[in-house]
Structure formats: structure tokens, C-alpha cells
Rosetta silent file (secondary structure, phi, psi, omega in degrees, C-alpha in Angstrom):
SEQUENCE: MALRFIRIVCFSTSSLLKTAGRSRPLSTSSALRCTKTDQENSGSQHEQHTESSEDPHMHEEIPESEVRQRLLDAALEFVPTHGWSVEALAEAAQTEGLPAVSHGMFPRGGGDLALHFVGVCNAQLAEQMAQETQQVEEGHVERRHTREFLRDAMETRLRMIVPYVDNWPQAMSLLAQPNCAPDSLKLLSGLVDDMWYHAGDRSADLNWYTKRVTLAGVYTSAQLVLVRDQSPDYQETWEFIDSRLDNLEQLGKAVRGVAPTVESLAQGLSGAYLTIRNITGFNVRDR
SCORE:     score description
SCORE:     0.000 S_00000001
   1 L     0.000  128.674  179.814   24.764   49.673   43.046 S_00000001
   2 L   -70.478  129.214 -178.525   27.382   52.103   44.220 S_00000001
   3 L  -106.497  101.421 -171.625   25.805   55.291   45.330 S_00000001
   4 L   -66.834  -45.931 -173.367   28.369   57.987   44.674 S_00000001
   5 L   -98.908    3.036  177.205   26.693   60.975   46.181 S_00000001
   6 L   -88.530   89.107 -179.019   24.713   59.211   48.899 S_00000001
   7 L   -81.399  -23.424 -178.674   27.111   59.837   51.733 S_00000001
   8 L  -127.420  108.079 -172.835   24.490   59.351   54.341 S_00000001
   9 L   -85.479  -22.253 -178.931   22.098   56.463   53.622 S_00000001
  10 L  -149.879  111.242 -178.059   19.938   56.772   56.692 S_00000001
  11 L   -76.602  124.075  177.555   19.623   59.927   58.681 S_00000001
  12 L   -72.796  158.514  179.647   19.434   59.210   62.383 S_00000001
  13 H   -59.324  -36.841 -176.572   16.865   60.996   64.470 S_00000001
  14 H   -65.047  -33.291 -178.440   19.590   62.870   66.293 S_00000001
  15 H   -67.378  -23.267  179.392   20.978   64.410   63.121 S_00000001
  16 H   -87.542  -12.101 -173.685   17.636   66.044   62.454 S_00000001
  17 H  -100.113   -2.873 -176.636   17.330   67.354   66.048 S_00000001
  18 L   -68.883  124.517 -179.594   20.561   69.354   66.259 S_00000001
  19 L  -129.865  146.730 -178.842   19.682   72.947   66.921 S_00000001
  20 L   -78.075  145.097  174.780   21.852   75.961   67.428 S_00000001
  21 L    64.780   32.693 -176.488   21.902   77.657   70.778 S_00000001
  22 L   -62.448  -24.986 -174.251   20.013   74.852   72.504 S_00000001
  23 L   -77.590   -9.979 -178.546   21.494   75.856   75.820 S_00000001
  24 L   -78.426  124.800 -179.160   19.752   79.244   75.823 S_00000001
  25 L   -74.992  149.082  179.095   16.682   79.101   78.038 S_00000001
  26 L  -107.503  151.241  174.760   13.417   80.402   76.647 S_00000001
  27 L  -125.485  169.215 -177.195   10.745   82.359   78.438 S_00000001
  28 L  -104.403   14.941  177.545    7.108   83.017   77.671 S_00000001
  29 L   -66.982  162.587 -175.406    7.224   86.809   78.091 S_00000001
  30 L   -61.649  -30.633 -177.886    5.909   88.942   75.269 S_00000001
  31 L   -87.563   -5.632 -177.874    9.434   89.862   74.290 S_00000001
  32 L    50.630   58.884 -175.522   10.625   86.213   74.439 S_00000001
  33 E   -93.532  155.409  173.221   13.637   87.199   76.448 S_00000001
  34 E  -130.204  148.509  179.897   16.392   85.033   77.812 S_00000001
  35 L  -125.969  156.993  175.104   18.820   85.761   80.611 S_00000001
  36 L  -149.927  146.959 -177.579   22.076   84.309   81.692 S_00000001
  37 E  -122.434  124.920  178.829   24.324   84.882   84.665 S_00000001
  38 E   -90.962  136.226  178.820   28.061   84.507   84.501 S_00000001
  39 E  -105.422  124.298  179.452   29.862   83.283   87.602 S_00000001
  40 E  -114.125  130.472 -179.944   33.304   84.732   88.202 S_00000001
  41 E  -105.258  132.284  173.217   35.641   83.249   90.748 S_00000001
  42 E  -131.032  145.426 -178.050   38.372   85.241   92.444 S_00000001
  43 E  -136.844  162.354  175.207   40.673   84.027   95.157 S_00000001
  44 L  -133.345  179.425 -178.721   43.343   85.240   97.443 S_00000001
  45 L   -65.310  -29.838 -174.695   45.956   83.637   99.583 S_00000001
  46 L  -103.289  -24.491 -175.641   43.645   83.578  102.601 S_00000001
  47 L  -155.769  157.788  174.274   40.121   83.187  101.143 S_00000001
  48 E  -124.813  142.796  175.570   38.129   82.533   97.968 S_00000001
  49 E  -144.076  154.626 -178.153   34.788   83.996   97.158 S_00000001
  50 E  -108.973  130.988  179.133   32.453   83.839   94.167 S_00000001
  51 E  -118.167  138.771  177.904   30.984   86.954   92.639 S_00000001
  52 E   -99.651  130.027  176.852   28.110   87.036   90.213 S_00000001
  53 E  -118.731  137.514 -178.406   28.291   89.565   87.434 S_00000001
  54 E   -81.838  127.840  178.765   25.419   90.452   85.224 S_00000001
  55 L   -67.027  127.658  179.962   25.943   89.939   81.505 S_00000001
  56 L   -59.004  -17.310 -178.936   25.446   93.248   79.684 S_00000001
  57 L  -108.231   31.287 -173.238   23.450   91.245   77.127 S_00000001
  58 L   -64.966  -28.112  179.605   21.247   89.524   79.718 S_00000001
  59 L  -101.100   98.085 -176.998   18.107   90.757   77.993 S_00000001
  60 E  -122.913  122.110 -178.454   18.250   89.242   74.550 S_00000001
  61 E   -78.597  135.662  178.274   15.213   88.987   72.360 S_00000001
  62 L  -109.266  121.108 -179.878   14.712   85.698   70.546 S_00000001
  63 L   -59.008  144.767  179.687   12.693   86.021   67.321 S_00000001
  64 H   -60.168  -32.186  179.822    9.479   84.050   67.301 S_00000001
  65 H   -63.033  -37.448  179.385   10.586   82.344   64.081 S_00000001
  66 H   -69.983  -36.730  176.910   13.620   80.987   65.902 S_00000001
  67 H   -61.625  -46.744  179.628   11.487   79.758   68.786 S_00000001
  68 H   -60.508  -42.758 -179.331    9.196   77.952   66.341 S_00000001
  69 H   -62.858  -42.433 -178.914   12.164   76.386   64.577 S_00000001
  70 H   -68.045  -37.796  178.533   13.641   75.126   67.813 S_00000001
  71 H   -66.132  -43.025  179.053   10.363   73.678   68.988 S_00000001
  72 H   -64.442  -40.320  177.887    9.797   71.893   65.692 S_00000001
  73 H   -63.422  -44.459 -177.973   13.336   70.482   65.683 S_00000001
  74 H   -67.852  -32.662 -177.603   12.968   69.312   69.279 S_00000001
  75 H   -66.442  -24.743  179.272    9.559   67.779   68.631 S_00000001
  76 H   -59.963  -27.187  179.146   10.985   65.321   66.114 S_00000001
  77 H   -64.309  -28.304 -174.967   12.542   63.476   69.038 S_00000001
  78 H  -100.247    2.285  178.284    9.104   62.670   70.368 S_00000001
  79 H   -62.466  -44.500 -179.588    7.504   61.567   67.087 S_00000001
  80 H   -58.341  -28.501 -178.656    8.326   57.854   67.632 S_00000001
  81 H   -91.595  -45.722 -172.841    6.433   58.016   70.952 S_00000001
  82 H  -108.320   -2.868 -177.320    3.630   60.516   70.286 S_00000001
  83 L    73.177 -170.243  179.086    3.428   60.521   66.512 S_00000001
  84 L   -84.245   81.931 -166.363    2.973   63.649   64.453 S_00000001
  85 L  -144.133  170.403  174.282    0.856   65.342   67.081 S_00000001
  86 H   -68.474  -24.619  176.862    0.371   68.250   69.445 S_00000001
  87 H   -62.987  -40.844  177.269    1.576   65.935   72.200 S_00000001
  88 H   -64.815  -39.115  177.872    5.001   65.774   70.540 S_00000001
  89 H   -67.403  -38.923  179.051    5.031   69.563   70.276 S_00000001
  90 H   -64.816  -41.158  176.377    3.985   69.924   73.916 S_00000001
  91 H   -61.417  -40.963  179.119    6.793   67.648   75.038 S_00000001
  92 H   -65.199  -38.490  179.620    9.262   69.679   72.990 S_00000001
  93 H   -60.478  -42.576  179.642    7.989   72.894   74.545 S_00000001
  94 H   -65.059  -38.043  177.904    8.696   71.558   78.030 S_00000001
  95 H   -67.381  -23.309 -179.191   12.239   70.523   77.075 S_00000001
  96 L   -95.300    6.262  176.507   12.784   74.069   75.817 S_00000001
  97 L    81.684   21.098  179.042   11.515   75.604   79.054 S_00000001
  98 L  -113.540  155.671  177.201    8.161   76.709   77.680 S_00000001
  99 L   -61.288  148.915  179.494    4.658   75.790   78.870 S_00000001
 100 H   -56.899  -28.533 -177.687    3.116   72.767   77.155 S_00000001
 101 H   -71.355   -2.132  178.823    0.399   75.036   75.771 S_00000001
 102 H   -65.894  -12.697  175.516    3.034   76.617   73.524 S_00000001
 103 H   -62.777  -11.141  176.223    1.987   74.122   70.882 S_00000001
 104 H   -64.901  -12.354  174.765   -0.685   76.703   70.177 S_00000001
 105 H   -67.247  -14.843 -176.520    1.936   78.438   68.039 S_00000001
 106 L  -117.890   91.718 -173.535    1.206   75.745   65.467 S_00000001
 107 L   -62.329  -23.812  178.616   -2.428   75.964   64.353 S_00000001
 108 L   -92.681    4.717  175.950   -2.100   72.838   62.166 S_00000001
 109 L    56.964 -125.418 -179.884   -0.639   70.829   65.026 S_00000001
 110 H   -60.408  -24.365  177.874    1.041   67.672   63.788 S_00000001
 111 H   -64.444  -40.434  176.680    0.629   68.915   60.225 S_00000001
 112 H   -63.560  -37.599  178.798    3.053   71.761   60.892 S_00000001
 113 H   -65.817  -43.921  178.871    5.499   69.268   62.346 S_00000001
 114 H   -64.609  -41.380  178.702    5.250   66.946   59.314 S_00000001
 115 H   -62.864  -41.405  178.437    5.689   69.894   56.905 S_00000001
 116 H   -60.154  -45.578 -178.930    8.748   71.012   58.848 S_00000001
 117 H   -62.115  -44.995  179.165   10.286   67.556   58.629 S_00000001
 118 H   -61.410  -43.164 -179.760    9.671   67.324   54.867 S_00000001
 119 H   -62.916  -41.584  178.249   11.188   70.754   54.325 S_00000001
 120 H   -62.608  -45.335  179.914   14.294   69.879   56.337 S_00000001
 121 H   -64.291  -42.298  178.036   14.813   66.621   54.469 S_00000001
 122 H   -59.825  -40.910 -179.642   14.307   68.264   51.085 S_00000001
 123 H   -65.725  -38.329  178.949   16.881   70.913   51.962 S_00000001
 124 H   -64.888  -43.318  178.235   19.415   68.272   53.008 S_00000001
 125 H   -65.592  -41.761 -179.433   18.982   66.389   49.752 S_00000001
 126 H   -60.217  -37.658  178.365   19.180   69.585   47.713 S_00000001
 127 H   -65.771  -41.378  178.643   22.487   70.433   49.390 S_00000001
 128 H   -63.957  -44.742 -178.873   23.927   67.023   48.572 S_00000001
 129 H   -65.070  -40.588 -179.745   22.803   67.235   44.941 S_00000001
 130 H   -61.676  -36.960  178.082   24.159   70.779   44.624 S_00000001
 131 H   -63.998  -41.060  179.548   27.571   69.601   45.827 S_00000001
 132 H   -68.601  -40.762  178.058   27.687   66.930   43.144 S_00000001
 133 H   -58.415  -42.116  177.569   26.537   69.444   40.503 S_00000001
 134 H   -62.720  -40.193  177.366   29.347   71.766   41.518 S_00000001
 135 H   -61.348  -39.994  178.666   31.832   68.921   41.212 S_00000001
 136 H   -65.612  -47.933 -177.576   30.556   68.216   37.712 S_00000001
 137 H   -65.100  -28.138  179.453   30.691   71.860   36.623 S_00000001
 138 L   -86.117   -2.675  177.305   34.225   72.197   37.955 S_00000001
 139 L    80.606   13.509 -179.735   35.282   69.117   35.984 S_00000001
 140 L   -79.364  -30.734  178.126   36.189   66.995   38.996 S_00000001
 141 L  -137.422  160.007  176.612   33.664   64.245   38.162 S_00000001
 142 L   -88.151  150.237  177.981   31.618   63.260   35.132 S_00000001
 143 L   -69.968  133.936 -177.884   27.907   63.784   35.087 S_00000001
 144 L   -80.426  162.405  175.807   26.088   60.534   35.772 S_00000001
 145 L   -59.181  141.427 -176.342   23.344   59.030   33.676 S_00000001
 146 H   -53.814  -44.977 -177.520   20.024   60.689   34.404 S_00000001
 147 H   -63.908  -42.615  179.523   18.334   57.495   35.534 S_00000001
 148 H   -62.060  -42.596 -179.612   21.167   56.618   37.910 S_00000001
 149 H   -63.338  -48.612 -177.339   21.143   60.097   39.415 S_00000001
 150 H   -63.449  -40.585 -177.782   17.367   60.173   39.908 S_00000001
 151 H   -63.092  -46.829 -179.294   17.323   56.671   41.375 S_00000001
 152 H   -64.906  -40.652 -179.500   20.041   57.491   43.921 S_00000001
 153 H   -62.733  -40.411 -178.772   18.446   60.836   44.802 S_00000001
 154 H   -67.303  -42.173  178.790   15.096   59.180   45.398 S_00000001
 155 H   -65.837  -41.976  177.913   16.576   56.479   47.608 S_00000001
 156 H   -58.235  -45.243 -178.616   18.523   59.048   49.627 S_00000001
 157 H   -66.975  -41.689 -179.873   15.394   61.082   50.228 S_00000001
 158 H   -66.766  -34.275  179.602   13.263   58.046   51.176 S_00000001
 159 H   -64.365  -23.309  177.133   15.893   56.792   53.630 S_00000001
 160 L   -67.624  -21.315  179.149   15.402   59.980   55.578 S_00000001
 161 L   -82.123  -22.798 -171.568   11.877   58.747   56.373 S_00000001
 162 H   -51.588  -44.267  179.232   13.098   55.387   57.685 S_00000001
 163 H   -59.726  -19.776 -177.075   13.600   56.500   61.344 S_00000001
 164 H  -118.905   18.384 -170.938    9.914   57.530   61.350 S_00000001
 165 H   -59.804  -34.340 -179.185    8.548   54.859   59.012 S_00000001
 166 H   -64.733  -29.272 -179.042    6.153   53.429   61.595 S_00000001
 167 H  -101.612    0.206 -172.508    4.493   56.830   61.951 S_00000001
 168 H   -69.256  -32.528  174.655    4.797   57.926   58.335 S_00000001
 169 H   -56.573  -37.643  176.731    1.266   56.886   57.297 S_00000001
 170 H   -63.526  -42.791 -179.455   -0.050   59.375   59.865 S_00000001
 171 H   -64.255  -41.350 -179.703    2.219   62.073   58.408 S_00000001
 172 H   -64.074  -35.934  178.722    1.035   61.333   54.857 S_00000001
 173 H   -66.955  -43.204  179.465   -2.572   61.611   56.040 S_00000001
 174 H   -64.503  -39.621 -178.241   -1.904   64.972   57.687 S_00000001
 175 H   -67.784  -21.003  179.576   -0.075   66.281   54.615 S_00000001
 176 L   -89.910   -5.409 -179.687   -3.106   65.413   52.490 S_00000001
 177 L   -69.730  152.665 -176.236   -5.508   67.423   54.669 S_00000001
 178 L   -56.094  -34.312 -176.777   -6.914   70.624   53.080 S_00000001
 179 L   -79.261  -12.307  179.004   -5.033   72.907   55.502 S_00000001
 180 L  -114.035  -21.844 -172.487   -1.691   71.231   54.675 S_00000001
 181 H   -56.063  -43.454  178.907   -2.085   70.045   51.079 S_00000001
 182 H   -58.502  -45.288 -179.819   -1.009   73.323   49.365 S_00000001
 183 H   -68.675  -34.806  179.662    2.236   73.525   51.311 S_00000001
 184 H   -65.668  -42.957  178.633    2.774   69.778   50.905 S_00000001
 185 H   -67.071  -34.016  178.328    2.354   69.971   47.120 S_00000001
 186 H   -66.243  -39.925  177.687    4.677   72.960   47.012 S_00000001
 187 H   -67.388  -40.010  177.389    7.362   70.961   48.817 S_00000001
 188 H   -63.870  -42.561  178.978    6.848   67.993   46.473 S_00000001
 189 H   -60.755  -44.344  178.448    7.068   70.274   43.452 S_00000001
 190 H   -63.839  -37.325 -179.476   10.309   71.771   44.740 S_00000001
 191 H   -63.553  -52.275 -177.249   11.725   68.310   45.459 S_00000001
 192 H   -70.504  -29.041  175.563   11.192   66.862   41.995 S_00000001
 193 H   -64.562  -46.420  177.994   12.285   70.122   40.357 S_00000001
 194 H   -61.073  -41.861  179.732   15.579   69.972   42.276 S_00000001
 195 H   -59.314  -49.800 -177.896   16.053   66.317   41.319 S_00000001
 196 H   -66.633  -41.890 -177.767   15.575   66.967   37.599 S_00000001
 197 H   -60.404  -50.646 -177.522   17.651   70.162   37.624 S_00000001
 198 H   -74.157  -14.846  172.619   20.676   68.539   39.269 S_00000001
 199 L   -79.374   -7.625  175.932   20.254   65.492   37.021 S_00000001
 200 L   107.068    6.158 -178.704   21.015   67.894   34.165 S_00000001
 201 L   -76.525  126.003  177.147   17.530   68.653   32.831 S_00000001
 202 L  -128.795   26.717 -177.787   17.319   72.083   31.252 S_00000001
 203 L   -64.834  147.760 -179.646   14.179   71.564   29.194 S_00000001
 204 L  -131.657   24.845  179.582   11.988   74.610   28.581 S_00000001
 205 L  -122.667 -159.159 -179.205    9.012   73.016   26.802 S_00000001
 206 H   -60.588  -25.645  178.652    6.136   70.725   27.806 S_00000001
 207 H   -58.993  -29.640  178.653    8.661   68.081   28.805 S_00000001
 208 H   -55.705  -45.768 -177.155    9.518   70.240   31.797 S_00000001
 209 H   -74.079  -44.280 -176.158    6.069   69.613   33.250 S_00000001
 210 H   -65.347  -38.005  179.095    5.634   65.986   32.249 S_00000001
 211 H   -63.181  -39.500 -178.479    8.990   64.990   33.713 S_00000001
 212 H   -75.942  -37.781  175.940    8.153   66.535   37.052 S_00000001
 213 H   -62.771  -45.905 -178.073    4.629   65.190   37.211 S_00000001
 214 H   -68.134  -38.980  178.807    5.775   61.645   36.439 S_00000001
 215 H   -67.053  -36.609  177.565    8.700   61.763   38.904 S_00000001
 216 H   -62.083  -38.035  178.458    6.373   63.117   41.591 S_00000001
 217 H   -65.205  -42.864  177.827    4.114   60.136   40.941 S_00000001
 218 H   -62.406  -45.730 -178.942    7.002   57.693   41.310 S_00000001
 219 H   -64.655  -41.814 -179.567    8.179   59.283   44.552 S_00000001
 220 H   -65.252  -42.680  178.597    4.681   59.369   46.076 S_00000001
 221 H   -63.993  -39.235 -178.977    4.073   55.732   45.144 S_00000001
 222 H   -63.810  -31.452  176.278    7.448   54.728   46.582 S_00000001
 223 H   -63.993  -40.037  179.624    6.441   56.187   49.952 S_00000001
 224 H   -65.950  -35.229  176.741    3.417   53.883   50.021 S_00000001
 225 H   -67.470  -43.583 -176.788    5.663   50.936   49.254 S_00000001
 226 H   -57.825  -43.869 -174.299    8.149   51.976   51.927 S_00000001
 227 H   -72.917  -14.144  177.220    5.663   52.026   54.809 S_00000001
 228 H  -106.024   -3.594 -173.586    4.583   48.459   53.982 S_00000001
 229 L   -74.067  122.154  177.575    8.048   47.105   53.160 S_00000001
 230 L  -111.787    5.376 -178.076    9.183   44.288   55.443 S_00000001
 231 L   -77.171  159.735  179.870   12.155   43.208   53.320 S_00000001
 232 H   -60.597  130.737  179.405   15.761   43.527   54.533 S_00000001
 233 H    54.637   26.701  177.928   16.998   47.078   54.156 S_00000001
 234 H    56.771   39.447 -176.146   13.766   47.931   52.319 S_00000001
 235 H   -62.050  -35.547  179.096   14.997   46.178   49.208 S_00000001
 236 H   -61.353  -33.971  178.645   11.482   45.894   47.788 S_00000001
 237 H   -66.582  -43.800 -178.395   11.176   49.671   47.820 S_00000001
 238 H   -69.032  -34.465  175.732   14.409   50.175   45.895 S_00000001
 239 H   -67.741  -36.259  176.729   13.368   47.494   43.367 S_00000001
 240 H   -60.742  -46.141  178.459   10.041   49.289   42.982 S_00000001
 241 H   -60.091  -44.505  179.322   11.862   52.525   42.140 S_00000001
 242 H   -57.599  -45.724 -176.573   14.064   50.706   39.630 S_00000001
 243 H   -67.046  -38.903 -179.940   11.075   49.228   37.834 S_00000001
 244 H   -68.539  -38.395  177.568    9.206   52.527   37.678 S_00000001
 245 H   -69.061  -34.663  175.071   12.217   54.379   36.337 S_00000001
 246 H   -62.497  -41.447  178.821   12.722   51.628   33.739 S_00000001
 247 H   -63.240  -37.216  179.369    9.113   52.109   32.656 S_00000001
 248 H   -67.486  -37.147  177.966    9.680   55.838   32.303 S_00000001
 249 H   -64.281  -42.242  178.770   12.715   55.221   30.130 S_00000001
 250 H   -64.060  -39.202  177.714   10.713   52.868   27.903 S_00000001
 251 H   -64.300  -38.226 -179.275    7.945   55.431   27.680 S_00000001
 252 H   -64.871  -34.733  178.074   10.445   58.067   26.679 S_00000001
 253 H   -73.056  -32.705 -177.339   11.665   55.897   23.803 S_00000001
 254 H   -74.736  -28.085 -174.544    8.135   55.121   22.672 S_00000001
 255 H   -64.293  -21.469 -176.820    6.962   58.714   22.508 S_00000001
 256 H   -63.143  -26.673 -178.862    9.116   59.423   19.512 S_00000001
 257 H   -95.986   -5.189 -178.605    6.727   57.439   17.344 S_00000001
 258 L  -132.908   50.680 -173.937    3.495   58.781   18.759 S_00000001
 259 H   -56.533  -45.587 -178.842    4.158   62.462   19.066 S_00000001
 260 H   -59.836  -43.654 -178.163    0.563   63.727   18.563 S_00000001
 261 H   -66.686  -43.232 -178.788   -0.871   61.478   21.245 S_00000001
 262 H   -66.531  -35.867  178.309    1.922   62.219   23.675 S_00000001
 263 H   -62.373  -39.094  179.340    1.566   65.933   23.006 S_00000001
 264 H   -66.605  -44.220  178.215   -2.092   65.776   24.012 S_00000001
 265 H   -61.950  -43.240 -178.741   -1.193   63.828   27.171 S_00000001
 266 H   -62.850  -38.674  179.218    1.580   66.261   27.954 S_00000001
 267 H   -63.569  -39.847  179.194   -0.774   69.203   27.596 S_00000001
 268 H   -66.201  -43.873  179.000   -3.159   67.614   30.069 S_00000001
 269 H   -65.620  -42.966 -179.062   -0.427   66.805   32.567 S_00000001
 270 H   -66.709  -32.515  176.750    1.166   70.197   32.246 S_00000001
 271 H   -64.726  -42.034  178.701   -2.204   71.846   32.742 S_00000001
 272 H   -65.824  -39.843 -179.633   -2.666   69.900   35.978 S_00000001
 273 H   -66.586  -40.347  178.971    0.839   70.785   37.080 S_00000001
 274 H   -63.025  -38.173  177.088    0.273   74.457   36.365 S_00000001
 275 H   -61.510  -45.179  177.852   -2.883   74.359   38.419 S_00000001
 276 H   -63.009  -42.187 -177.793   -1.062   72.827   41.356 S_00000001
 277 H   -64.743  -37.952  177.563    1.760   75.309   40.951 S_00000001
 278 H   -68.561  -39.357 -179.672   -0.619   78.246   40.956 S_00000001
 279 H   -64.500  -44.831 -174.707   -2.499   76.970   43.984 S_00000001
 280 H   -82.300  -13.595 -175.963    0.674   76.385   45.998 S_00000001
 281 L    80.206   10.404 -177.965    2.434   79.540   44.821 S_00000001
 282 L   -78.840  133.290  176.533    5.366   77.473   43.557 S_00000001
 283 L  -132.718  150.336  178.234    7.300   78.989   40.679 S_00000001
 284 L   -61.908  128.202  179.295   10.330   77.816   38.800 S_00000001
 285 L   -69.528  152.448  175.269   13.354   79.403   40.374 S_00000001
 286 L   -76.893  101.849 -174.470   15.532   81.659   38.351 S_00000001
 287 L   -71.926    0.000    0.000   18.437   79.333   37.753 S_00000001
């Protein structure tokens, strides 16, 4: 199947590790300052000498949020070796010129690292989907069938896990821990909401909740298939997604004849979704 908007089918580890300003050294002072010295060379006909001049901006404060971001980005490089752990964060701290104990900035340890990775991947997918939506709204391309769009979006997102697939069961376990579960559910809610929105869903009734609950179930199940998949190019995982989306389409056709029963089910599912949404603080964005 041609995947129109999947321009990148498998994100390499290096693409997730690119950070701005990597060359700036970090320090552990309370102000988190960095310094740099410019070397100026001047020469004459008879001799050359080098003069050091102090940069007027030698004392530059780096926000703690930026330091955290850089450490988390750098730590992804060490996940294949150390897993989603404080060891990976400690290695990243050393590469950034900070003491290994700087991993103390992350009270949830590997859980913070896993949440960071999920957030980065979700943002990358959202950007890709938004670009296609813009193309549709500007009339450059036609809107694709909902099932095709969701299938491609789900495969794109799962392929981002592939470089870390051997360690992904550990990440899933961490994300399910009580101290990470609320943020993890919030990220999952945002992911499926973005998928449905860019697929063209503008429902404002109970279907809004049921669609997102069911898609979240498909995505979560597909992750479990992915980590056990030994087929070439994870073909079994993509076939699993196809079959689940086919089942959802059949269910959608069947509900027209059993509206009362489906309405009761929808109320139950939407109630569960509302509970999750309230716990995580997730709210539907103002589109």
C-alpha cells in the first residue's frame, strides 16, 4: 500500500537525538552558566601572535528546562545499551559535561525518559498529519479515506519505536507505573485525538469518545504485537492493524441496526474516557 504522507518510515536514533546548541558546554553552578572564549589571530610581517578576547556574553544562563531537554535527547542514544534507565541519563549527563548524578533532575528516572520519547514521537507525527491536512484544505490533494489515513498514521507512529523495539517492553512497563500512568494516558489521548482530527473527524457527540477509546485500544494492542513480531519488516504488525481497523468498520456498519445497545455501550466507554481525561488533565483542544 502506498503511504502518501509517510515520508519517513523508520526514524533513526540519530534523528531523535539532534539538539540545538549541543556545542555549548554546561556547568553545574546554581545559575547553570556557560562560558566561551574566542581566539583572535593577528599577524605582522615579522611575527604572529594569538590574543584571547573575552566574549561579552561569556556568562549566559541556560534555563533548567533546556538542560533537561538536552539531557533527555542525549539519553536516547544510550537506551539500546542501558535501557530506559537512570544509567542512560547518567551517561547523557557526562556527554553534556555534567556530573553523572545530574540524573537526579528526573525523579521518575527511566519513566521520564520514556515519556519524553513518546512526546517527541507524537509531536513528529502530528506535524506530518498537519501538513497533509493543510494540503487538503488548500485543495492541493484530496482527503483520503478515513481507514487509510488512520492505518498509515498508526504505522508511521509505530515505526518510530522500531529502533528501540528490543527495549520497548521495559518502556511500556514504566509508562504503566502509577507515577507515570497519568502522563502516559494523556499522551495516548492526545495521539488518538490528533489521528481522528486529521482524518477528518469533527463529531461532537458520543461518537467522539467511542472513536478515540477504540483507536487507543488498537494502537496499544499493536505495540504488544510489534515487540513480539519476528516477521520481515514487521509485516505481522501491519496485518494486525489492518484486521483491527476492518473490524471497526464492520462494527460501525452494524451499529445502525442496534442503536439502543450501542448507545449504552457508548455511554460506558465515554464515561471511562471522561474519567481518564479528568485524571490526566487532558482536554479537547480548541480547534
